[in-house]
Z-matrix of the N, CA and C atoms (Angstrom, degrees):
N
C 1 1.455
C 2 1.523 1 109.15
N 3 1.338 2 117.14 1 121.02
C 4 1.465 3 120.33 2 -178.55
C 5 1.522 4 110.61 3 -128.49
N 6 1.333 5 115.34 4 137.71
C 7 1.473 6 121.94 5 172.18
C 8 1.525 7 113.23 6 57.11
N 9 1.304 8 117.67 7 34.58
C 10 1.466 9 120.80 8 179.84
C 11 1.529 10 110.10 9 -74.49
N 12 1.326 11 115.76 10 129.60
C 13 1.459 12 121.54 11 177.02
C 14 1.525 13 112.23 12 -110.94
N 15 1.333 14 116.50 13 -27.56
C 16 1.465 15 120.63 14 -177.86
C 17 1.520 16 109.82 15 -138.88
N 18 1.323 17 115.81 16 144.71
C 19 1.456 18 122.31 17 177.47
C 20 1.527 19 108.36 18 -120.84
N 21 1.318 20 115.63 19 122.93
C 22 1.462 21 121.91 20 177.52
C 23 1.524 22 109.02 21 -106.08
N 24 1.323 23 115.36 22 145.82
C 25 1.457 24 121.38 23 179.82
C 26 1.527 25 110.52 24 -123.43
N 27 1.315 26 115.57 25 146.78
C 28 1.446 27 121.56 26 159.80
C 29 1.530 28 106.41 27 -69.26
N 30 1.322 29 118.02 28 166.66
C 31 1.470 30 120.47 29 -177.00
C 32 1.531 31 111.22 30 -103.48
N 33 1.336 32 117.29 31 -90.03
C 34 1.463 33 120.67 32 -177.70
C 35 1.522 34 110.54 33 -64.76
N 36 1.321 35 116.14 34 133.88
C 37 1.458 36 120.93 35 -177.82
C 38 1.511 37 113.29 36 89.40
N 39 1.340 38 116.12 37 -9.39
C 40 1.467 39 121.11 38 179.79
C 41 1.526 40 110.29 39 -121.33
N 42 1.321 41 116.87 40 -54.89
C 43 1.463 42 121.65 41 179.83
C 44 1.530 43 111.75 42 -94.65
N 45 1.319 44 116.35 43 -31.34
C 46 1.471 45 120.96 44 -178.10
C 47 1.511 46 109.69 45 -151.21
N 48 1.331 47 115.03 46 165.95
C 49 1.464 48 121.62 47 -179.61
C 50 1.519 49 110.08 48 -137.94
N 51 1.332 50 115.60 49 163.37
C 52 1.464 51 120.34 50 177.19
C 53 1.526 52 108.95 51 -64.45
N 54 1.308 53 115.21 52 138.19
C 55 1.477 54 120.79 53 177.59
C 56 1.534 55 107.59 54 -81.82
N 57 1.328 56 116.37 55 107.80
C 58 1.461 57 120.77 56 -175.01
C 59 1.514 58 109.04 57 90.62
N 60 1.327 59 117.11 58 -105.02
C 61 1.463 60 122.00 59 174.28
C 62 1.516 61 108.55 60 -163.30
N 63 1.322 62 115.71 61 160.77
C 64 1.464 63 120.26 62 177.17
C 65 1.524 64 110.25 63 -59.19
N 66 1.336 65 116.32 64 -44.09
C 67 1.454 66 120.31 65 -178.77
C 68 1.520 67 112.83 66 -60.64
N 69 1.324 68 116.66 67 -39.26
C 70 1.465 69 120.21 68 179.06
C 71 1.526 70 111.08 69 -66.50
N 72 1.326 71 115.96 70 -38.60
C 73 1.466 72 119.18 71 179.28
C 74 1.528 73 110.53 72 -68.89
N 75 1.338 74 117.36 73 -46.70
C 76 1.462 75 120.39 74 177.46
C 77 1.527 76 110.20 75 -57.17
N 78 1.331 77 116.03 76 -43.20
C 79 1.456 78 120.95 77 -176.45
C 80 1.534 79 111.80 78 -67.52
N 81 1.332 80 116.80 79 -41.34
C 82 1.465 81 120.49 80 -179.32
C 83 1.524 82 110.98 81 -63.47
N 84 1.331 83 116.30 82 -41.32
C 85 1.471 84 119.13 83 179.65
C 86 1.525 85 110.54 84 -72.63
N 87 1.342 86 116.72 85 -35.58
C 88 1.470 87 120.34 86 178.27
C 89 1.522 88 110.84 87 -61.66
N 90 1.330 89 117.00 88 -33.11
C 91 1.467 90 121.09 89 -179.82
C 92 1.529 91 110.68 90 -61.93
N 93 1.323 92 116.32 91 -31.06
C 94 1.463 93 120.25 92 178.47
C 95 1.528 94 111.66 93 -68.38
N 96 1.336 95 115.05 94 -17.41
C 97 1.465 96 120.47 95 179.33
C 98 1.533 97 111.22 96 -104.83
N 99 1.337 98 115.47 97 14.25
C 100 1.455 99 120.00 98 176.18
C 101 1.508 100 115.22 99 82.91
N 102 1.334 101 117.59 100 11.46
C 103 1.463 102 120.84 101 -177.95
C 104 1.524 103 109.93 102 -106.84
N 105 1.339 104 117.23 103 123.95
C 106 1.456 105 122.43 104 175.05
C 107 1.533 106 108.51 105 -95.45
N 108 1.315 107 116.25 106 123.20
C 109 1.464 108 120.74 107 -175.98
C 110 1.519 109 109.92 108 -132.56
N 111 1.330 110 115.18 109 160.93
C 112 1.466 111 122.32 110 178.45
C 113 1.530 112 108.52 111 -93.63
N 114 1.330 113 118.46 112 112.46
C 115 1.474 114 120.54 113 -177.82
C 116 1.518 115 113.48 114 -56.51
N 117 1.333 116 117.29 115 -39.79
C 118 1.474 117 119.78 116 -179.29
C 119 1.526 118 110.81 117 -65.71
N 120 1.326 119 116.59 118 -40.04
C 121 1.468 120 120.12 119 177.94
C 122 1.522 121 110.62 120 -65.49
N 123 1.331 122 116.24 121 -37.94
C 124 1.468 123 119.65 122 177.77
C 125 1.525 124 110.87 123 -66.63
N 126 1.324 125 117.14 124 -37.06
C 127 1.466 126 120.39 125 176.49
C 128 1.520 127 110.87 126 -59.75
N 129 1.322 128 116.17 127 -45.98
C 130 1.466 129 120.22 128 -179.88
C 131 1.532 130 110.98 129 -64.39
N 132 1.327 131 115.57 130 -43.15
C 133 1.467 132 119.55 131 179.49
C 134 1.517 133 110.90 132 -64.59
N 135 1.329 134 116.81 133 -37.10
C 136 1.463 135 120.45 134 178.90
C 137 1.524 136 111.01 135 -64.26
N 138 1.315 137 117.79 136 -44.30
C 139 1.472 138 121.55 137 179.70
C 140 1.522 139 110.72 138 -58.46
N 141 1.336 140 115.88 139 -44.03
C 142 1.469 141 120.40 140 179.66
C 143 1.525 142 110.90 141 -65.82
N 144 1.339 143 116.76 142 -47.67
C 145 1.468 144 120.91 143 -177.08
C 146 1.524 145 111.49 144 -64.08
N 147 1.337 146 117.05 145 -41.23
C 148 1.458 147 120.33 146 -179.91
C 149 1.522 148 111.22 147 -65.66
N 150 1.319 149 116.22 148 -41.90
C 151 1.467 150 119.95 149 179.49
C 152 1.534 151 110.61 150 -63.97
N 153 1.320 152 117.07 151 -43.71
C 154 1.460 153 120.45 152 -179.46
C 155 1.524 154 111.50 153 -66.29
N 156 1.317 155 116.52 154 -43.09
C 157 1.463 156 120.73 155 -178.44
C 158 1.522 157 110.82 156 -67.73
N 159 1.340 158 116.68 157 -40.75
C 160 1.461 159 120.57 158 -178.82
C 161 1.514 160 111.86 159 -65.69
N 162 1.334 161 116.76 160 -27.67
C 163 1.453 162 120.26 161 -179.98
C 164 1.517 163 112.19 162 -63.85
N 165 1.341 164 116.60 163 -21.38
C 166 1.470 165 121.31 164 179.42
C 167 1.531 166 112.05 165 -88.63
N 168 1.323 167 117.36 166 -0.02
C 169 1.457 168 120.85 167 175.68
C 170 1.514 169 112.78 168 84.82
N 171 1.331 170 114.05 169 -171.18
C 172 1.458 171 121.49 170 -177.43
C 173 1.515 172 109.91 171 -113.15
N 174 1.304 173 114.96 172 175.95
C 175 1.464 174 119.99 173 178.79
C 176 1.523 175 110.17 174 -67.29
N 177 1.329 176 119.02 175 145.22
C 178 1.461 177 120.99 176 176.69
C 179 1.524 178 111.20 177 -65.56
N 180 1.321 179 115.44 178 160.71
C 181 1.461 180 120.54 179 -174.33
C 182 1.529 181 112.86 180 -66.65
N 183 1.336 182 117.98 181 -17.95
C 184 1.458 183 119.86 182 -175.19
C 185 1.534 184 112.70 183 -92.57
N 186 1.341 185 117.77 184 9.86
C 187 1.468 186 119.91 185 174.99
C 188 1.524 187 108.87 186 -63.36
N 189 1.333 188 116.69 187 128.17
C 190 1.460 189 120.10 188 -174.94
C 191 1.521 190 112.07 189 -74.44
N 192 1.321 191 117.42 190 -42.13
C 193 1.462 192 121.46 191 -178.83
C 194 1.526 193 108.35 192 -110.38
N 195 1.322 194 115.84 193 85.62
C 196 1.453 195 120.91 194 -175.67
C 197 1.519 196 111.80 195 -62.82
N 198 1.334 197 117.34 196 -42.29
C 199 1.458 198 120.79 197 -177.30
C 200 1.529 199 110.67 198 -62.68
N 201 1.325 200 116.99 199 -43.01
C 202 1.462 201 120.37 200 178.57
C 203 1.523 202 110.59 201 -62.60
N 204 1.326 203 116.72 202 -39.24
C 205 1.466 204 120.57 203 179.18
C 206 1.525 205 110.94 204 -68.11
N 207 1.337 206 116.18 205 -39.18
C 208 1.469 207 119.96 206 176.14
C 209 1.526 208 110.42 207 -59.60
N 210 1.321 209 116.08 208 -45.06
C 211 1.457 210 119.79 209 -177.67
C 212 1.530 211 111.23 210 -65.87
N 213 1.328 212 117.48 211 -38.18
C 214 1.466 213 119.84 212 176.54
C 215 1.518 214 110.27 213 -63.04
N 216 1.335 215 115.95 214 -40.98
C 217 1.464 216 121.60 215 -179.48
C 218 1.531 217 110.35 216 -62.04
N 219 1.333 218 116.37 217 -48.76
C 220 1.459 219 120.25 218 -178.55
C 221 1.529 220 111.76 219 -71.60
N 222 1.319 221 117.84 220 -31.56
C 223 1.455 222 120.77 221 178.78
C 224 1.520 223 110.84 222 -60.84
N 225 1.338 224 116.00 223 -38.75
C 226 1.461 225 119.87 224 177.76
C 227 1.520 226 111.58 225 -62.38
N 228 1.332 227 116.81 226 -38.72
C 229 1.460 228 120.49 227 179.26
C 230 1.525 229 110.68 228 -68.20
N 231 1.326 230 116.72 229 -49.29
C 232 1.467 231 120.32 230 -177.75
C 233 1.527 232 110.46 231 -62.33
N 234 1.325 233 116.53 232 -40.88
C 235 1.460 234 119.76 233 179.13
C 236 1.518 235 110.93 234 -62.00
N 237 1.344 236 116.48 235 -39.94
C 238 1.458 237 120.84 236 178.46
C 239 1.526 238 111.32 237 -65.86
N 240 1.315 239 116.74 238 -40.42
C 241 1.469 240 121.24 239 -178.70
C 242 1.531 241 111.08 240 -66.57
N 243 1.326 242 116.91 241 -43.24
C 244 1.473 243 120.48 242 -177.10
C 245 1.523 244 112.81 243 -78.69
N 246 1.334 245 116.47 244 -22.63
C 247 1.475 246 122.17 245 172.97
C 248 1.528 247 113.45 246 44.10
N 249 1.336 248 117.03 247 53.25
C 250 1.457 249 121.14 248 174.12
C 251 1.508 250 115.80 249 81.11
N 252 1.333 251 117.38 250 5.31
C 253 1.473 252 119.32 251 -178.54
C 254 1.527 253 112.21 252 -73.89
N 255 1.322 254 116.70 253 -20.77
C 256 1.462 255 121.67 254 174.79
C 257 1.536 256 107.41 255 -102.75
N 258 1.326 257 119.03 256 128.64
C 259 1.468 258 120.70 257 179.44
C 260 1.526 259 111.34 258 -54.00
N 261 1.326 260 115.93 259 144.67
C 262 1.464 261 120.68 260 -176.27
C 263 1.523 262 112.82 261 -55.42
N 264 1.332 263 116.31 262 -38.76
C 265 1.463 264 118.64 263 -177.26
C 266 1.528 265 112.48 264 -75.67
N 267 1.336 266 117.05 265 -8.05
C 268 1.461 267 121.53 266 178.45
C 269 1.532 268 112.67 267 -108.91
N 270 1.333 269 116.69 268 -12.04
C 271 1.466 270 118.63 269 -170.76
C 272 1.526 271 112.51 270 -63.45
N 273 1.327 272 117.34 271 -40.97
C 274 1.460 273 119.99 272 -178.33
C 275 1.518 274 110.92 273 -59.14
N 276 1.333 275 116.84 274 -42.80
C 277 1.457 276 121.07 275 179.67
C 278 1.535 277 110.44 276 -68.04
N 279 1.351 278 114.75 277 -40.83
C 280 1.476 279 119.45 278 177.52
C 281 1.529 280 110.24 279 -60.70
N 282 1.321 281 116.28 280 -47.67
C 283 1.466 282 119.60 281 -178.18
C 284 1.523 283 111.38 282 -61.53
N 285 1.330 284 117.07 283 -44.99
C 286 1.470 285 119.70 284 179.62
C 287 1.527 286 111.11 285 -57.84
N 288 1.334 287 116.35 286 -39.25
C 289 1.463 288 119.53 287 -179.86
C 290 1.528 289 110.94 288 -67.41
N 291 1.326 290 116.60 289 -43.01
C 292 1.474 291 120.89 290 177.48
C 293 1.524 292 110.58 291 -62.80
N 294 1.316 293 115.69 292 -46.38
C 295 1.462 294 120.54 293 -177.24
C 296 1.522 295 110.96 294 -59.38
N 297 1.310 296 117.21 295 -44.88
C 298 1.456 297 120.84 296 -178.99
C 299 1.527 298 112.29 297 -73.07
N 300 1.331 299 117.43 298 -31.56
C 301 1.454 300 120.11 299 179.32
C 302 1.532 301 110.64 300 -60.83
N 303 1.325 302 116.61 301 -37.58
C 304 1.460 303 120.03 302 -178.84
C 305 1.534 304 112.64 303 -76.73
N 306 1.306 305 116.81 304 -0.41
C 307 1.458 306 120.75 305 170.47
C 308 1.532 307 110.78 306 -86.65
N 309 1.320 308 116.38 307 -15.85
C 310 1.462 309 121.39 308 -172.75
C 311 1.525 310 111.96 309 -95.65
N 312 1.328 311 115.16 310 159.53
C 313 1.462 312 120.62 311 176.96
C 314 1.524 313 111.56 312 -69.67
N 315 1.344 314 118.15 313 -15.81
C 316 1.463 315 120.21 314 178.44
C 317 1.521 316 112.07 315 -64.65
N 318 1.336 317 116.67 316 -24.41
C 319 1.464 318 120.75 317 -177.41
C 320 1.521 319 112.96 318 -89.26
N 321 1.332 320 117.36 319 -12.38
C 322 1.461 321 120.86 320 -171.78
C 323 1.524 322 110.61 321 -135.34
N 324 1.323 323 115.91 322 163.53
C 325 1.457 324 120.65 323 173.27
C 326 1.526 325 109.17 324 -143.93
N 327 1.326 326 115.54 325 140.75
C 328 1.458 327 120.34 326 176.15
C 329 1.519 328 109.58 327 -68.09
N 330 1.319 329 116.35 328 146.62
C 331 1.460 330 119.31 329 168.59
C 332 1.530 331 108.08 330 -67.73
N 333 1.327 332 117.69 331 151.29
C 334 1.470 333 120.31 332 -175.68
C 335 1.522 334 114.56 333 -58.51
N 336 1.336 335 117.71 334 -25.38
C 337 1.472 336 120.80 335 -176.05
C 338 1.526 337 113.69 336 -95.78
N 339 1.332 338 117.45 337 -2.89
C 340 1.465 339 120.44 338 -172.33
C 341 1.522 340 113.22 339 -65.93
N 342 1.316 341 116.85 340 -54.22
C 343 1.462 342 120.24 341 -172.53
C 344 1.525 343 111.55 342 -62.43
N 345 1.318 344 117.69 343 -46.02
C 346 1.460 345 120.12 344 -178.91
C 347 1.523 346 111.30 345 -63.02
N 348 1.321 347 117.04 346 -40.57
C 349 1.466 348 121.09 347 178.64
C 350 1.520 349 110.79 348 -59.91
N 351 1.329 350 117.26 349 -48.10
C 352 1.463 351 120.83 350 -178.42
C 353 1.521 352 110.89 351 -64.77
N 354 1.314 353 116.82 352 -41.14
C 355 1.467 354 120.33 353 178.75
C 356 1.528 355 111.17 354 -61.15
N 357 1.321 356 116.71 355 -43.06
C 358 1.461 357 120.69 356 -178.13
C 359 1.530 358 111.36 357 -68.36
N 360 1.323 359 116.76 358 -44.52
C 361 1.463 360 119.67 359 -179.81
C 362 1.524 361 110.86 360 -65.14
N 363 1.317 362 116.16 361 -40.63
C 364 1.466 363 120.54 362 178.67
C 365 1.521 364 110.44 363 -63.56
N 366 1.329 365 116.42 364 -42.21
C 367 1.465 366 120.57 365 179.93
C 368 1.528 367 111.44 366 -65.03
N 369 1.312 368 117.20 367 -28.58
C 370 1.461 369 120.95 368 -179.41
C 371 1.528 370 112.19 369 -83.33
N 372 1.323 371 116.71 370 -3.61
C 373 1.454 372 120.09 371 173.87
C 374 1.510 373 116.51 372 92.76
N 375 1.312 374 117.71 373 9.41
C 376 1.464 375 119.36 374 177.21
C 377 1.521 376 110.22 375 -74.22
N 378 1.321 377 116.62 376 140.66
C 379 1.450 378 119.92 377 168.95
C 380 1.518 379 108.48 378 -74.34
N 381 1.317 380 117.84 379 134.87
C 382 1.460 381 121.60 380 -176.42
C 383 1.520 382 110.30 381 -118.48
N 384 1.320 383 115.29 382 138.25
C 385 1.453 384 120.56 383 179.07
C 386 1.516 385 110.78 384 -147.14
N 387 1.320 386 115.63 385 172.90
C 388 1.459 387 122.16 386 177.67
C 389 1.517 388 109.17 387 -126.53
N 390 1.327 389 115.44 388 137.45
C 391 1.467 390 122.51 389 172.88
C 392 1.521 391 105.73 390 -122.75
N 393 1.331 392 117.34 391 114.03
C 394 1.456 393 119.47 392 -169.67
C 395 1.518 394 112.41 393 -145.30
N 396 1.338 395 115.22 394 149.38
C 397 1.460 396 121.68 395 170.89
C 398 1.526 397 111.62 396 -89.13
N 399 1.330 398 117.08 397 9.59
C 400 1.460 399 123.08 398 174.73
C 401 1.545 400 107.73 399 -65.20
N 402 1.328 401 116.93 400 172.31
C 403 1.457 402 120.12 401 177.52
C 404 1.529 403 110.23 402 -104.00
N 405 1.338 404 117.09 403 -170.50
C 406 1.463 405 121.09 404 -170.80
C 407 1.525 406 113.90 405 -66.72
N 408 1.328 407 118.07 406 -13.57
C 409 1.462 408 119.77 407 175.41
C 410 1.525 409 111.52 408 -63.67
N 411 1.322 410 117.14 409 -19.40
C 412 1.459 411 120.25 410 -177.05
C 413 1.522 412 112.11 411 -59.29
N 414 1.311 413 117.83 412 -36.95
C 415 1.471 414 120.17 413 -179.01
C 416 1.523 415 111.35 414 -59.87
N 417 1.329 416 116.64 415 -45.43
C 418 1.464 417 120.18 416 177.04
C 419 1.521 418 110.90 417 -68.53
N 420 1.320 419 116.43 418 -39.52
C 421 1.455 420 120.36 419 -177.09
C 422 1.528 421 111.90 420 -62.77
N 423 1.322 422 117.29 421 -40.74
C 424 1.464 423 120.62 422 178.97
C 425 1.525 424 110.73 423 -60.28
N 426 1.326 425 115.75 424 -40.98
C 427 1.467 426 120.20 425 176.95
C 428 1.522 427 110.02 426 -65.96
N 429 1.331 428 116.86 427 -44.48
C 430 1.459 429 121.14 428 -178.07
C 431 1.530 430 112.17 429 -64.39
N 432 1.332 431 116.28 430 -29.17
C 433 1.464 432 120.63 431 178.17
C 434 1.528 433 112.35 432 -86.40
N 435 1.330 434 116.57 433 -4.78
C 436 1.454 435 120.71 434 176.12
C 437 1.511 436 115.65 435 84.39
N 438 1.349 437 117.91 436 17.31
C 439 1.464 438 119.56 437 -178.20
C 440 1.527 439 113.08 438 -123.18
N 441 1.313 440 117.64 439 2.88
C 442 1.463 441 120.30 440 -178.05
C 443 1.517 442 113.31 441 -60.13
N 444 1.328 443 116.92 442 -30.10
C 445 1.467 444 121.27 443 -175.79
C 446 1.522 445 113.57 444 -66.19
N 447 1.314 446 117.39 445 -17.68
C 448 1.463 447 119.65 446 -175.45
C 449 1.536 448 112.95 447 -80.86
N 450 1.317 449 117.79 448 -20.08
C 451 1.458 450 120.18 449 -167.38
C 452 1.527 451 113.03 450 -102.44
N 453 1.325 452 114.30 451 124.29
C 454 1.456 453 120.57 452 178.39
C 455 1.522 454 110.69 453 -74.30
N 456 1.332 455 117.28 454 -27.37
C 457 1.458 456 119.88 455 -178.62
C 458 1.524 457 109.36 456 -154.81
N 459 1.326 458 115.30 457 147.25
C 460 1.462 459 122.67 458 176.63
C 461 1.519 460 106.83 459 -127.14
N 462 1.322 461 116.14 460 113.20
C 463 1.462 462 121.64 461 -178.20
C 464 1.521 463 108.69 462 -101.90
N 465 1.335 464 116.30 463 117.98
C 466 1.453 465 122.35 464 -177.29
C 467 1.521 466 110.40 465 -110.32
N 468 1.318 467 115.62 466 142.50
C 469 1.463 468 119.86 467 -178.29
C 470 1.524 469 111.36 468 -59.50
N 471 1.333 470 117.14 469 -36.27
C 472 1.463 471 119.61 470 -178.67
C 473 1.522 472 112.09 471 -64.62
N 474 1.308 473 116.96 472 -30.15
C 475 1.463 474 120.80 473 179.00
C 476 1.524 475 111.59 474 -89.69
N 477 1.337 476 115.99 475 -31.99
C 478 1.469 477 120.25 476 -175.64
C 479 1.522 478 112.61 477 -78.43
N 480 1.345 479 117.11 478 -18.83
C 481 1.453 480 119.83 479 -177.48
C 482 1.508 481 112.78 480 76.33
N 483 1.320 482 117.69 481 12.40
C 484 1.467 483 122.98 482 178.05
C 485 1.522 484 107.54 483 -153.20
N 486 1.310 485 116.01 484 144.98
C 487 1.462 486 120.75 485 -179.13
C 488 1.521 487 109.93 486 -115.69
N 489 1.326 488 115.70 487 148.12
C 490 1.462 489 119.14 488 173.81
C 491 1.526 490 109.10 489 -55.27
N 492 1.328 491 118.77 490 137.59
C 493 1.471 492 128.80 491 14.47
C 494 1.528 493 115.34 492 -94.77
N 495 1.314 494 118.68 493 16.39
C 496 1.464 495 121.48 494 178.46
C 497 1.535 496 109.49 495 -56.65
N 498 1.334 497 118.51 496 124.91
C 499 1.473 498 120.79 497 -178.88
C 500 1.523 499 113.52 498 -58.08
N 501 1.326 500 118.13 499 -23.43
C 502 1.462 501 120.04 500 -175.54
C 503 1.522 502 112.70 501 -62.27
N 504 1.341 503 117.92 502 -35.40
C 505 1.462 504 118.87 503 -178.39
C 506 1.527 505 110.39 504 -70.95
N 507 1.334 506 117.20 505 -33.51
C 508 1.466 507 120.40 506 177.52
C 509 1.530 508 110.60 507 -69.80
N 510 1.316 509 116.33 508 -41.74
C 511 1.460 510 119.58 509 -179.61
C 512 1.525 511 111.47 510 -69.16
N 513 1.328 512 116.27 511 -33.51
C 514 1.465 513 119.03 512 175.47
C 515 1.525 514 110.07 513 -62.45
N 516 1.326 515 116.42 514 -37.94
C 517 1.462 516 121.07 515 -179.92
C 518 1.523 517 111.42 516 -66.85
N 519 1.321 518 117.46 517 -45.93
C 520 1.469 519 119.53 518 -179.20
C 521 1.521 520 111.25 519 -67.02
N 522 1.338 521 116.47 520 -36.65
C 523 1.467 522 119.74 521 177.97
C 524 1.530 523 110.11 522 -66.36
N 525 1.330 524 116.12 523 -40.46
C 526 1.459 525 120.31 524 -179.83
C 527 1.520 526 111.56 525 -63.27
N 528 1.346 527 116.38 526 -34.29
C 529 1.466 528 120.93 527 -179.42
C 530 1.529 529 112.01 528 -92.80
N 531 1.351 530 115.98 529 1.82
C 532 1.473 531 121.55 530 179.20
C 533 1.529 532 111.48 531 56.09
N 534 1.324 533 115.41 532 45.66
C 535 1.465 534 121.94 533 -179.65
C 536 1.529 535 108.35 534 -126.06
N 537 1.329 536 118.75 535 132.42
C 538 1.465 537 119.61 536 174.22
C 539 1.523 538 110.21 537 -59.96
N 540 1.316 539 117.42 538 142.36
C 541 1.460 540 120.70 539 -179.12
C 542 1.521 541 111.51 540 -54.95
N 543 1.310 542 116.97 541 -37.82
C 544 1.464 543 120.95 542 -177.45
C 545 1.523 544 113.04 543 -67.26
N 546 1.333 545 117.01 544 -16.35
C 547 1.463 546 120.85 545 -179.94
C 548 1.520 547 112.21 546 -107.26
N 549 1.331 548 115.11 547 18.37
C 550 1.465 549 120.82 548 178.54
C 551 1.522 550 109.52 549 -117.75
N 552 1.314 551 116.01 550 143.27
C 553 1.460 552 123.28 551 176.47
C 554 1.515 553 108.56 552 -115.37
N 555 1.333 554 116.29 553 132.65
C 556 1.463 555 120.36 554 174.42
C 557 1.519 556 109.07 555 -114.16
N 558 1.333 557 115.82 556 135.11
C 559 1.467 558 122.50 557 -178.17
C 560 1.527 559 108.99 558 -123.65
N 561 1.322 560 116.45 559 126.79
C 562 1.454 561 119.88 560 178.43
C 563 1.513 562 111.34 561 -160.85
N 564 1.335 563 116.36 562 173.01
C 565 1.464 564 120.42 563 -172.10
C 566 1.526 565 113.97 564 -99.42
N 567 1.328 566 118.40 565 0.61
C 568 1.462 567 120.81 566 -179.33
C 569 1.527 568 110.49 567 -106.64
N 570 1.341 569 117.78 568 121.75
C 571 1.466 570 119.81 569 178.89
C 572 1.525 571 112.77 570 -58.19
N 573 1.329 572 116.92 571 -39.40
C 574 1.463 573 120.16 572 -176.99
C 575 1.526 574 111.52 573 -84.28
N 576 1.325 575 117.38 574 -54.68
C 577 1.465 576 120.27 575 -174.06
C 578 1.516 577 112.27 576 -68.19
N 579 1.320 578 117.28 577 -41.36
C 580 1.463 579 120.84 578 -174.14
C 581 1.532 580 112.66 579 -95.28
N 582 1.320 581 117.26 580 -58.21
C 583 1.464 582 119.31 581 -173.56
C 584 1.526 583 111.65 582 -70.02
N 585 1.325 584 117.11 583 -57.26
C 586 1.466 585 119.84 584 -177.50
C 587 1.524 586 111.39 585 -68.80
N 588 1.329 587 116.72 586 -39.25
C 589 1.462 588 119.76 587 179.13
C 590 1.514 589 111.49 588 -59.33
N 591 1.324 590 116.76 589 -45.30
C 592 1.466 591 120.78 590 179.87
C 593 1.520 592 111.57 591 -65.43
N 594 1.319 593 116.00 592 -43.32
C 595 1.474 594 118.75 593 -178.72
C 596 1.527 595 111.39 594 -64.45
N 597 1.322 596 116.72 595 -39.08
C 598 1.474 597 118.82 596 178.93
C 599 1.520 598 111.32 597 -64.77
N 600 1.315 599 116.81 598 -26.12
C 601 1.464 600 120.87 599 178.36
C 602 1.525 601 112.24 600 -86.03
N 603 1.328 602 116.99 601 -2.65
C 604 1.453 603 120.80 602 177.77
C 605 1.517 604 115.23 603 94.32
N 606 1.347 605 116.83 604 4.83
C 607 1.453 606 120.07 605 177.29
C 608 1.528 607 109.83 606 -84.85
N 609 1.310 608 116.75 607 158.95
C 610 1.449 609 119.91 608 166.34
C 611 1.529 610 107.34 609 -79.92
N 612 1.325 611 117.12 610 154.09
C 613 1.460 612 119.55 611 -171.70
C 614 1.516 613 111.53 612 -144.90
N 615 1.334 614 114.84 613 149.07
C 616 1.457 615 122.24 614 173.59
C 617 1.517 616 108.12 615 -136.81
N 618 1.313 617 116.64 616 132.96
C 619 1.461 618 122.23 617 178.35
C 620 1.523 619 109.20 618 -90.74
N 621 1.316 620 116.45 619 124.68
C 622 1.456 621 121.20 620 175.32
C 623 1.532 622 107.45 621 -85.52
N 624 1.323 623 115.42 622 109.48
C 625 1.461 624 121.73 623 -173.19
C 626 1.529 625 108.75 624 -118.92
N 627 1.334 626 116.20 625 72.67
C 628 1.464 627 121.33 626 -173.11
C 629 1.519 628 112.94 627 -60.39
N 630 1.331 629 117.95 628 -33.64
C 631 1.461 630 121.30 629 -174.92
C 632 1.532 631 112.61 630 -103.30
N 633 1.327 632 116.23 631 12.90
C 634 1.471 633 121.68 632 174.93
C 635 1.534 634 111.90 633 56.64
N 636 1.331 635 115.40 634 42.20
C 637 1.460 636 120.02 635 -178.18
C 638 1.526 637 113.07 636 -82.06
N 639 1.330 638 116.33 637 -18.73
C 640 1.468 639 119.70 638 -172.57
C 641 1.523 640 111.43 639 -118.67
N 642 1.323 641 115.75 640 36.23
C 643 1.467 642 119.18 641 -176.35
C 644 1.519 643 113.27 642 -73.84
N 645 1.330 644 117.02 643 -8.42
C 646 1.466 645 119.84 644 177.05
C 647 1.527 646 111.78 645 -91.70
N 648 1.317 647 117.07 646 -4.92
C 649 1.474 648 120.95 647 -177.30
C 650 1.527 649 109.31 648 -88.57
N 651 1.320 650 115.70 649 100.42
C 652 1.468 651 120.40 650 -175.25
C 653 1.527 652 112.91 651 -78.81
N 654 1.338 653 117.03 652 -15.58
C 655 1.462 654 119.74 653 -177.37
C 656 1.524 655 112.55 654 -98.44
N 657 1.334 656 116.98 655 11.33
C 658 1.462 657 121.70 656 -178.89
C 659 1.522 658 109.36 657 -115.49
N 660 1.325 659 116.09 658 128.86
C 661 1.455 660 120.39 659 173.57
C 662 1.523 661 107.90 660 -80.08
N 663 1.331 662 116.70 661 117.24
C 664 1.456 663 121.41 662 -174.40
C 665 1.522 664 111.18 663 -115.89
N 666 1.324 665 114.71 664 149.24
C 667 1.464 666 121.60 665 166.70
C 668 1.517 667 106.70 666 -128.24
N 669 1.324 668 116.42 667 142.92
C 670 1.455 669 120.42 668 -178.84
C 671 1.521 670 112.35 669 -86.88
N 672 1.320 671 116.71 670 -16.42
C 673 1.458 672 120.55 671 178.08
C 674 1.523 673 108.80 672 -155.67
N 675 1.319 674 115.97 673 163.23
C 676 1.457 675 119.90 674 176.86
C 677 1.524 676 111.18 675 -68.15
N 678 1.322 677 116.81 676 -19.98
C 679 1.464 678 120.50 677 178.02
C 680 1.523 679 111.72 678 -63.02
N 681 1.323 680 117.25 679 -23.20
C 682 1.466 681 121.09 680 -178.55
C 683 1.525 682 112.62 681 -78.72
N 684 1.330 683 117.34 682 -12.86
C 685 1.461 684 119.39 683 -173.40
C 686 1.528 685 112.98 684 -63.22
N 687 1.314 686 116.91 685 -42.51
C 688 1.458 687 118.98 686 -179.13
C 689 1.521 688 111.67 687 -62.53
N 690 1.342 689 116.97 688 -40.20
C 691 1.468 690 119.27 689 176.81
C 692 1.518 691 110.66 690 -65.97
N 693 1.332 692 115.69 691 -37.55
C 694 1.461 693 120.17 692 179.25
C 695 1.532 694 110.59 693 -63.63
N 696 1.317 695 116.28 694 -40.58
C 697 1.465 696 120.70 695 -179.31
C 698 1.530 697 111.84 696 -72.61
N 699 1.326 698 116.92 697 -23.61
C 700 1.461 699 120.14 698 175.71
C 701 1.518 700 111.22 699 -69.91
């Protein structure tokens, strides 16, 4: 790592993770509506629905009501996952409750190394930002998790009109922070979306590989935890 002025992070899967699982949360809230569901089955259905929906891309940058479009996008996923288990006249209320729950810290937890890493990087004078395919709830969530204060900018795919690994979202982030791409580092847990996407945009990149899944990849700069970032920057 040379001449780094700004460090960008992916969000979910890098700084924080779902508390429990998506399926468990969907199932717990569904129980309040009289529906008994299998959390593991919901997890599998969610993975399939999210992958299929994401393949169609995100809303264009000129959407006037981004939040409404985000909710329509997520409503399609939740409806697919629940597959009629919630009565039609109750689904809208169920979805609103699920959607808002994932804005709260109750749905997520920071990784043990997140807070110390951000504190150290901030103290060393690095500009910090986020580049994420998350939606606009992320801004509230960062505050609710107690880490919003560290970030000078949060670049979201829904606002940028491009999603990782598209180089445009990375370049929008560096331009917003007034940092040359070559002097920016992006850290995330996806080899394609984070590592390769950042490199194609001209940023330096590090793959966060907490479970050592990519130890055979000799052309990828990996860190096993966020605690390694300060040593890497040294």
